[in-house]
mmCIF file of the N, C-alpha and C atoms, coordinates in Angstrom:
data_MODEL
# 
_entry.id   MODEL 
# 
loop_
_atom_site.group_PDB 
_atom_site.id 
_atom_site.type_symbol 
_atom_site.label_atom_id 
_atom_site.label_alt_id 
_atom_site.label_comp_id 
_atom_site.label_asym_id 
_atom_site.label_entity_id 
_atom_site.label_seq_id 
_atom_site.pdbx_PDB_ins_code 
_atom_site.Cartn_x 
_atom_site.Cartn_y 
_atom_site.Cartn_z 
_atom_site.occupancy 
_atom_site.B_iso_or_equiv 
_atom_site.pdbx_formal_charge 
_atom_site.auth_seq_id 
_atom_site.auth_comp_id 
_atom_site.auth_asym_id 
_atom_site.auth_atom_id 
_atom_site.pdbx_PDB_model_num 
ATOM 1   N N  . MET A 1 1  ? -6.449  -94.813 34.933  1.00 0.00 ? 1  MET A N  1 
ATOM 2   C CA . MET A 1 1  ? -7.144  -94.059 33.921  1.00 0.00 ? 1  MET A CA 1 
ATOM 3   C C  . MET A 1 1  ? -8.215  -94.966 33.289  1.00 0.00 ? 1  MET A C  1 
ATOM 4   N N  . ALA A 1 2  ? -9.359  -94.397 32.999  1.00 0.00 ? 2  ALA A N  1 
ATOM 5   C CA . ALA A 1 2  ? -10.469 -95.169 32.447  1.00 0.00 ? 2  ALA A CA 1 
ATOM 6   C C  . ALA A 1 2  ? -10.240 -95.456 30.964  1.00 0.00 ? 2  ALA A C  1 
ATOM 7   N N  . LYS A 1 3  ? -10.776 -96.586 30.532  1.00 0.00 ? 3  LYS A N  1 
ATOM 8   C CA . LYS A 1 3  ? -10.659 -96.961 29.127  1.00 0.00 ? 3  LYS A CA 1 
ATOM 9   C C  . LYS A 1 3  ? -11.745 -96.253 28.316  1.00 0.00 ? 3  LYS A C  1 
ATOM 10  N N  . ASP A 1 4  ? -11.420 -95.960 27.071  1.00 0.00 ? 4  ASP A N  1 
ATOM 11  C CA . ASP A 1 4  ? -12.406 -95.358 26.180  1.00 0.00 ? 4  ASP A CA 1 
ATOM 12  C C  . ASP A 1 4  ? -13.461 -96.385 25.797  1.00 0.00 ? 4  ASP A C  1 
ATOM 13  N N  . ASN A 1 5  ? -14.673 -95.916 25.681  1.00 0.00 ? 5  ASN A N  1 
ATOM 14  C CA . ASN A 1 5  ? -15.767 -96.777 25.248  1.00 0.00 ? 5  ASN A CA 1 
ATOM 15  C C  . ASN A 1 5  ? -15.935 -96.563 23.738  1.00 0.00 ? 5  ASN A C  1 
ATOM 16  N N  . TYR A 1 6  ? -15.198 -97.336 22.959  1.00 0.00 ? 6  TYR A N  1 
ATOM 17  C CA . TYR A 1 6  ? -15.180 -97.139 21.517  1.00 0.00 ? 6  TYR A CA 1 
ATOM 18  C C  . TYR A 1 6  ? -16.531 -97.417 20.867  1.00 0.00 ? 6  TYR A C  1 
ATOM 19  N N  . SER A 1 7  ? -17.267 -98.366 21.404  1.00 0.00 ? 7  SER A N  1 
ATOM 20  C CA . SER A 1 7  ? -18.571 -98.656 20.803  1.00 0.00 ? 7  SER A CA 1 
ATOM 21  C C  . SER A 1 7  ? -19.513 -97.468 20.975  1.00 0.00 ? 7  SER A C  1 
ATOM 22  N N  . TYR A 1 8  ? -19.423 -96.759 22.107  1.00 0.00 ? 8  TYR A N  1 
ATOM 23  C CA . TYR A 1 8  ? -20.258 -95.573 22.298  1.00 0.00 ? 8  TYR A CA 1 
ATOM 24  C C  . TYR A 1 8  ? -19.820 -94.459 21.354  1.00 0.00 ? 8  TYR A C  1 
ATOM 25  N N  . LYS A 1 9  ? -18.508 -94.300 21.182  1.00 0.00 ? 9  LYS A N  1 
ATOM 26  C CA . LYS A 1 9  ? -18.011 -93.270 20.270  1.00 0.00 ? 9  LYS A CA 1 
ATOM 27  C C  . LYS A 1 9  ? -18.493 -93.543 18.845  1.00 0.00 ? 9  LYS A C  1 
ATOM 28  N N  . LYS A 1 10 ? -18.465 -94.809 18.452  1.00 0.00 ? 10 LYS A N  1 
ATOM 29  C CA . LYS A 1 10 ? -18.939 -95.181 17.116  1.00 0.00 ? 10 LYS A CA 1 
ATOM 30  C C  . LYS A 1 10 ? -20.430 -94.886 16.998  1.00 0.00 ? 10 LYS A C  1 
ATOM 31  N N  . TYR A 1 11 ? -21.191 -95.232 18.024  1.00 0.00 ? 11 TYR A N  1 
ATOM 32  C CA . TYR A 1 11 ? -22.629 -94.970 18.046  1.00 0.00 ? 11 TYR A CA 1 
ATOM 33  C C  . TYR A 1 11 ? -22.896 -93.468 17.943  1.00 0.00 ? 11 TYR A C  1 
ATOM 34  N N  . ALA A 1 12 ? -22.130 -92.665 18.684  1.00 0.00 ? 12 ALA A N  1 
ATOM 35  C CA . ALA A 1 12 ? -22.303 -91.212 18.657  1.00 0.00 ? 12 ALA A CA 1 
ATOM 36  C C  . ALA A 1 12 ? -21.976 -90.656 17.271  1.00 0.00 ? 12 ALA A C  1 
ATOM 37  N N  . ARG A 1 13 ? -20.922 -91.172 16.638  1.00 0.00 ? 13 ARG A N  1 
ATOM 38  C CA . ARG A 1 13 ? -20.569 -90.725 15.283  1.00 0.00 ? 13 ARG A CA 1 
ATOM 39  C C  . ARG A 1 13 ? -21.676 -91.073 14.301  1.00 0.00 ? 13 ARG A C  1 
ATOM 40  N N  . GLU A 1 14 ? -22.220 -92.285 14.413  1.00 0.00 ? 14 GLU A N  1 
ATOM 41  C CA . GLU A 1 14 ? -23.298 -92.704 13.514  1.00 0.00 ? 14 GLU A CA 1 
ATOM 42  C C  . GLU A 1 14 ? -24.543 -91.848 13.708  1.00 0.00 ? 14 GLU A C  1 
ATOM 43  N N  . LEU A 1 15 ? -24.863 -91.522 14.972  1.00 0.00 ? 15 LEU A N  1 
ATOM 44  C CA . LEU A 1 15 ? -26.012 -90.651 15.240  1.00 0.00 ? 15 LEU A CA 1 
ATOM 45  C C  . LEU A 1 15 ? -25.799 -89.273 14.636  1.00 0.00 ? 15 LEU A C  1 
ATOM 46  N N  . ALA A 1 16 ? -24.611 -88.710 14.806  1.00 0.00 ? 16 ALA A N  1 
ATOM 47  C CA . ALA A 1 16 ? -24.305 -87.392 14.260  1.00 0.00 ? 16 ALA A CA 1 
ATOM 48  C C  . ALA A 1 16 ? -24.399 -87.409 12.740  1.00 0.00 ? 16 ALA A C  1 
ATOM 49  N N  . LYS A 1 17 ? -23.898 -88.475 12.131  1.00 0.00 ? 17 LYS A N  1 
ATOM 50  C CA . LYS A 1 17 ? -23.945 -88.601 10.677  1.00 0.00 ? 17 LYS A CA 1 
ATOM 51  C C  . LYS A 1 17 ? -25.392 -88.688 10.198  1.00 0.00 ? 17 LYS A C  1 
ATOM 52  N N  . LYS A 1 18 ? -26.211 -89.449 10.929  1.00 0.00 ? 18 LYS A N  1 
ATOM 53  C CA . LYS A 1 18 ? -27.619 -89.609 10.564  1.00 0.00 ? 18 LYS A CA 1 
ATOM 54  C C  . LYS A 1 18 ? -28.371 -88.280 10.687  1.00 0.00 ? 18 LYS A C  1 
ATOM 55  N N  . LYS A 1 19 ? -28.115 -87.538 11.780  1.00 0.00 ? 19 LYS A N  1 
ATOM 56  C CA . LYS A 1 19 ? -28.765 -86.235 11.961  1.00 0.00 ? 19 LYS A CA 1 
ATOM 57  C C  . LYS A 1 19 ? -28.369 -85.269 10.854  1.00 0.00 ? 19 LYS A C  1 
ATOM 58  N N  . LYS A 1 20 ? -27.087 -85.261 10.508  1.00 0.00 ? 20 LYS A N  1 
ATOM 59  C CA . LYS A 1 20 ? -26.602 -84.372 9.459   1.00 0.00 ? 20 LYS A CA 1 
ATOM 60  C C  . LYS A 1 20 ? -27.249 -84.717 8.123   1.00 0.00 ? 20 LYS A C  1 
ATOM 61  N N  . LYS A 1 21 ? -27.366 -86.009 7.834   1.00 0.00 ? 21 LYS A N  1 
ATOM 62  C CA . LYS A 1 21 ? -27.977 -86.454 6.583   1.00 0.00 ? 21 LYS A CA 1 
ATOM 63  C C  . LYS A 1 21 ? -29.453 -86.055 6.531   1.00 0.00 ? 21 LYS A C  1 
ATOM 64  N N  . GLU A 1 22 ? -30.178 -86.230 7.646   1.00 0.00 ? 22 GLU A N  1 
ATOM 65  C CA . GLU A 1 22 ? -31.588 -85.854 7.693   1.00 0.00 ? 22 GLU A CA 1 
ATOM 66  C C  . GLU A 1 22 ? -31.758 -84.345 7.536   1.00 0.00 ? 22 GLU A C  1 
ATOM 67  N N  . ALA A 1 23 ? -30.882 -83.562 8.156   1.00 0.00 ? 23 ALA A N  1 
ATOM 68  C CA . ALA A 1 23 ? -30.955 -82.104 8.033   1.00 0.00 ? 23 ALA A CA 1 
ATOM 69  C C  . ALA A 1 23 ? -30.711 -81.685 6.586   1.00 0.00 ? 23 ALA A C  1 
ATOM 70  N N  . LYS A 1 24 ? -29.757 -82.324 5.943   1.00 0.00 ? 24 LYS A N  1 
ATOM 71  C CA . LYS A 1 24 ? -29.457 -82.014 4.547   1.00 0.00 ? 24 LYS A CA 1 
ATOM 72  C C  . LYS A 1 24 ? -30.648 -82.358 3.663   1.00 0.00 ? 24 LYS A C  1 
ATOM 73  N N  . GLU A 1 25 ? -31.261 -83.503 3.890   1.00 0.00 ? 25 GLU A N  1 
ATOM 74  C CA . GLU A 1 25 ? -32.435 -83.918 3.123   1.00 0.00 ? 25 GLU A CA 1 
ATOM 75  C C  . GLU A 1 25 ? -33.589 -82.938 3.334   1.00 0.00 ? 25 GLU A C  1 
ATOM 76  N N  . GLN A 1 26 ? -33.781 -82.485 4.570   1.00 0.00 ? 26 GLN A N  1 
ATOM 77  C CA . GLN A 1 26 ? -34.851 -81.534 4.868   1.00 0.00 ? 26 GLN A CA 1 
ATOM 78  C C  . GLN A 1 26 ? -34.601 -80.199 4.165   1.00 0.00 ? 26 GLN A C  1 
ATOM 79  N N  . ARG A 1 27 ? -33.344 -79.732 4.182   1.00 0.00 ? 27 ARG A N  1 
ATOM 80  C CA . ARG A 1 27 ? -33.013 -78.482 3.488   1.00 0.00 ? 27 ARG A CA 1 
ATOM 81  C C  . ARG A 1 27 ? -33.275 -78.625 1.998   1.00 0.00 ? 27 ARG A C  1 
ATOM 82  N N  . ARG A 1 28 ? -32.933 -79.786 1.444   1.00 0.00 ? 28 ARG A N  1 
ATOM 83  C CA . ARG A 1 28 ? -33.149 -80.013 0.019   1.00 0.00 ? 28 ARG A CA 1 
ATOM 84  C C  . ARG A 1 28 ? -34.642 -79.987 -0.312  1.00 0.00 ? 28 ARG A C  1 
ATOM 85  N N  . LEU A 1 29 ? -35.456 -80.626 0.527   1.00 0.00 ? 29 LEU A N  1 
ATOM 86  C CA . LEU A 1 29 ? -36.900 -80.636 0.299   1.00 0.00 ? 29 LEU A CA 1 
ATOM 87  C C  . LEU A 1 29 ? -37.496 -79.248 0.478   1.00 0.00 ? 29 LEU A C  1 
ATOM 88  N N  . ASP A 1 30 ? -37.025 -78.509 1.487   1.00 0.00 ? 30 ASP A N  1 
ATOM 89  C CA . ASP A 1 30 ? -37.511 -77.148 1.700   1.00 0.00 ? 30 ASP A CA 1 
ATOM 90  C C  . ASP A 1 30 ? -37.178 -76.268 0.504   1.00 0.00 ? 30 ASP A C  1 
ATOM 91  N N  . LYS A 1 31 ? -35.974 -76.404 -0.011  1.00 0.00 ? 31 LYS A N  1 
ATOM 92  C CA . LYS A 1 31 ? -35.558 -75.613 -1.165  1.00 0.00 ? 31 LYS A CA 1 
ATOM 93  C C  . LYS A 1 31 ? -36.418 -75.965 -2.376  1.00 0.00 ? 31 LYS A C  1 
ATOM 94  N N  . LYS A 1 32 ? -36.710 -77.242 -2.530  1.00 0.00 ? 32 LYS A N  1 
ATOM 95  C CA . LYS A 1 32 ? -37.530 -77.702 -3.652  1.00 0.00 ? 32 LYS A CA 1 
ATOM 96  C C  . LYS A 1 32 ? -38.955 -77.156 -3.533  1.00 0.00 ? 32 LYS A C  1 
ATOM 97  N N  . ASN A 1 33 ? -39.503 -77.105 -2.320  1.00 0.00 ? 33 ASN A N  1 
ATOM 98  C CA . ASN A 1 33 ? -40.865 -76.626 -2.109  1.00 0.00 ? 33 ASN A CA 1 
ATOM 99  C C  . ASN A 1 33 ? -40.964 -75.111 -2.184  1.00 0.00 ? 33 ASN A C  1 
ATOM 100 N N  . VAL A 1 34 ? -39.926 -74.384 -1.834  1.00 0.00 ? 34 VAL A N  1 
ATOM 101 C CA . VAL A 1 34 ? -39.957 -72.921 -1.832  1.00 0.00 ? 34 VAL A CA 1 
ATOM 102 C C  . VAL A 1 34 ? -39.806 -72.378 -3.239  1.00 0.00 ? 34 VAL A C  1 
ATOM 103 N N  . GLN A 1 35 ? -39.086 -73.059 -4.084  1.00 0.00 ? 35 GLN A N  1 
ATOM 104 C CA . GLN A 1 35 ? -38.784 -72.574 -5.412  1.00 0.00 ? 35 GLN A CA 1 
ATOM 105 C C  . GLN A 1 35 ? -40.034 -72.208 -6.223  1.00 0.00 ? 35 GLN A C  1 
ATOM 106 N N  . PRO A 1 36 ? -41.098 -73.026 -6.293  1.00 0.00 ? 36 PRO A N  1 
ATOM 107 C CA . PRO A 1 36 ? -42.279 -72.645 -7.071  1.00 0.00 ? 36 PRO A CA 1 
ATOM 108 C C  . PRO A 1 36 ? -43.000 -71.419 -6.509  1.00 0.00 ? 36 PRO A C  1 
ATOM 109 N N  . ASP A 1 37 ? -42.879 -71.144 -5.210  1.00 0.00 ? 37 ASP A N  1 
ATOM 110 C CA . ASP A 1 37 ? -43.541 -69.993 -4.618  1.00 0.00 ? 37 ASP A CA 1 
ATOM 111 C C  . ASP A 1 37 ? -42.959 -68.686 -5.133  1.00 0.00 ? 37 ASP A C  1 
ATOM 112 N N  . ASN A 1 38 ? -41.725 -68.692 -5.601  1.00 0.00 ? 38 ASN A N  1 
ATOM 113 C CA . ASN A 1 38 ? -41.097 -67.480 -6.101  1.00 0.00 ? 38 ASN A CA 1 
ATOM 114 C C  . ASN A 1 38 ? -41.619 -67.109 -7.485  1.00 0.00 ? 38 ASN A C  1 
ATOM 115 N N  . GLU A 1 39 ? -42.192 -68.055 -8.192  1.00 0.00 ? 39 GLU A N  1 
ATOM 116 C CA . GLU A 1 39 ? -42.726 -67.788 -9.517  1.00 0.00 ? 39 GLU A CA 1 
ATOM 117 C C  . GLU A 1 39 ? -44.071 -67.072 -9.396  1.00 0.00 ? 39 GLU A C  1 
ATOM 118 N N  . VAL A 1 40 ? -44.433 -66.352 -10.435 1.00 0.00 ? 40 VAL A N  1 
ATOM 119 C CA . VAL A 1 40 ? -45.720 -65.662 -10.449 1.00 0.00 ? 40 VAL A CA 1 
ATOM 120 C C  . VAL A 1 40 ? -46.780 -66.681 -10.846 1.00 0.00 ? 40 VAL A C  1 
ATOM 121 N N  . LYS A 1 41 ? -47.751 -66.912 -9.958  1.00 0.00 ? 41 LYS A N  1 
ATOM 122 C CA . LYS A 1 41 ? -48.779 -67.917 -10.219 1.00 0.00 ? 41 LYS A CA 1 
ATOM 123 C C  . LYS A 1 41 ? -49.834 -67.388 -11.191 1.00 0.00 ? 41 LYS A C  1 
ATOM 124 N N  . ASN A 1 42 ? -50.368 -66.203 -10.926 1.00 0.00 ? 42 ASN A N  1 
ATOM 125 C CA . ASN A 1 42 ? -51.394 -65.602 -11.767 1.00 0.00 ? 42 ASN A CA 1 
ATOM 126 C C  . ASN A 1 42 ? -50.898 -64.241 -12.247 1.00 0.00 ? 42 ASN A C  1 
ATOM 127 N N  . PRO A 1 43 ? -50.276 -64.181 -13.415 1.00 0.00 ? 43 PRO A N  1 
ATOM 128 C CA . PRO A 1 43 ? -49.778 -62.891 -13.890 1.00 0.00 ? 43 PRO A CA 1 
ATOM 129 C C  . PRO A 1 43 ? -50.947 -61.964 -14.191 1.00 0.00 ? 43 PRO A C  1 
ATOM 130 N N  . PRO A 1 44 ? -50.772 -60.678 -13.975 1.00 0.00 ? 44 PRO A N  1 
ATOM 131 C CA . PRO A 1 44 ? -51.869 -59.737 -14.255 1.00 0.00 ? 44 PRO A CA 1 
ATOM 132 C C  . PRO A 1 44 ? -52.184 -59.735 -15.748 1.00 0.00 ? 44 PRO A C  1 
ATOM 133 N N  . ILE A 1 45 ? -53.469 -59.692 -16.058 1.00 0.00 ? 45 ILE A N  1 
ATOM 134 C CA . ILE A 1 45 ? -53.895 -59.697 -17.452 1.00 0.00 ? 45 ILE A CA 1 
ATOM 135 C C  . ILE A 1 45 ? -54.030 -58.255 -17.905 1.00 0.00 ? 45 ILE A C  1 
ATOM 136 N N  . GLY A 1 46 ? -53.243 -57.897 -18.871 1.00 0.00 ? 46 GLY A N  1 
ATOM 137 C CA . GLY A 1 46 ? -53.261 -56.549 -19.430 1.00 0.00 ? 46 GLY A CA 1 
ATOM 138 C C  . GLY A 1 46 ? -53.577 -56.636 -20.911 1.00 0.00 ? 46 GLY A C  1 
ATOM 139 N N  . PRO A 1 47 ? -53.587 -55.515 -21.588 1.00 0.00 ? 47 PRO A N  1 
ATOM 140 C CA . PRO A 1 47 ? -53.907 -55.525 -23.025 1.00 0.00 ? 47 PRO A CA 1 
ATOM 141 C C  . PRO A 1 47 ? -52.934 -56.386 -23.837 1.00 0.00 ? 47 PRO A C  1 
ATOM 142 N N  . GLU A 1 48 ? -51.670 -56.452 -23.421 1.00 0.00 ? 48 GLU A N  1 
ATOM 143 C CA . GLU A 1 48 ? -50.705 -57.234 -24.189 1.00 0.00 ? 48 GLU A CA 1 
ATOM 144 C C  . GLU A 1 48 ? -50.800 -58.728 -23.890 1.00 0.00 ? 48 GLU A C  1 
ATOM 145 N N  . THR A 1 49 ? -51.371 -59.124 -22.740 1.00 0.00 ? 49 THR A N  1 
ATOM 146 C CA . THR A 1 49 ? -51.465 -60.542 -22.396 1.00 0.00 ? 49 THR A CA 1 
ATOM 147 C C  . THR A 1 49 ? -52.898 -61.054 -22.436 1.00 0.00 ? 49 THR A C  1 
ATOM 148 N N  . GLU A 1 50 ? -53.845 -60.205 -22.763 1.00 0.00 ? 50 GLU A N  1 
ATOM 149 C CA . GLU A 1 50 ? -55.251 -60.591 -22.744 1.00 0.00 ? 50 GLU A CA 1 
ATOM 150 C C  . GLU A 1 50 ? -55.545 -61.599 -23.858 1.00 0.00 ? 50 GLU A C  1 
ATOM 151 N N  . LEU A 1 51 ? -56.291 -62.635 -23.529 1.00 0.00 ? 51 LEU A N  1 
ATOM 152 C CA . LEU A 1 51 ? -56.657 -63.649 -24.506 1.00 0.00 ? 51 LEU A CA 1 
ATOM 153 C C  . LEU A 1 51 ? -57.928 -63.227 -25.234 1.00 0.00 ? 51 LEU A C  1 
ATOM 154 N N  . THR A 1 52 ? -57.981 -63.523 -26.520 1.00 0.00 ? 52 THR A N  1 
ATOM 155 C CA . THR A 1 52 ? -59.186 -63.195 -27.287 1.00 0.00 ? 52 THR A CA 1 
ATOM 156 C C  . THR A 1 52 ? -60.063 -64.428 -27.391 1.00 0.00 ? 52 THR A C  1 
ATOM 157 N N  . GLY A 1 53 ? -61.343 -64.232 -27.510 1.00 0.00 ? 53 GLY A N  1 
ATOM 158 C CA . GLY A 1 53 ? -62.288 -65.340 -27.550 1.00 0.00 ? 53 GLY A CA 1 
ATOM 159 C C  . GLY A 1 53 ? -62.606 -65.811 -28.943 1.00 0.00 ? 53 GLY A C  1 
ATOM 160 N N  . GLU A 1 54 ? -61.790 -65.491 -29.918 1.00 0.00 ? 54 GLU A N  1 
ATOM 161 C CA . GLU A 1 54 ? -62.072 -65.878 -31.298 1.00 0.00 ? 54 GLU A CA 1 
ATOM 162 C C  . GLU A 1 54 ? -61.778 -67.312 -31.560 1.00 0.00 ? 54 GLU A C  1 
# 
């Protein structure tokens, strides 16, 4: 029976951990960037919100 290559298993675990961490960071940045888009940038100006020039 062949012996396990523990150093490769450790390397594979570290790679998986790194990918997961990068994906989490990307999701966090995407969430941070999407949040301001949900806000109203230029609200419609109506009689109640109209600014006076006085």
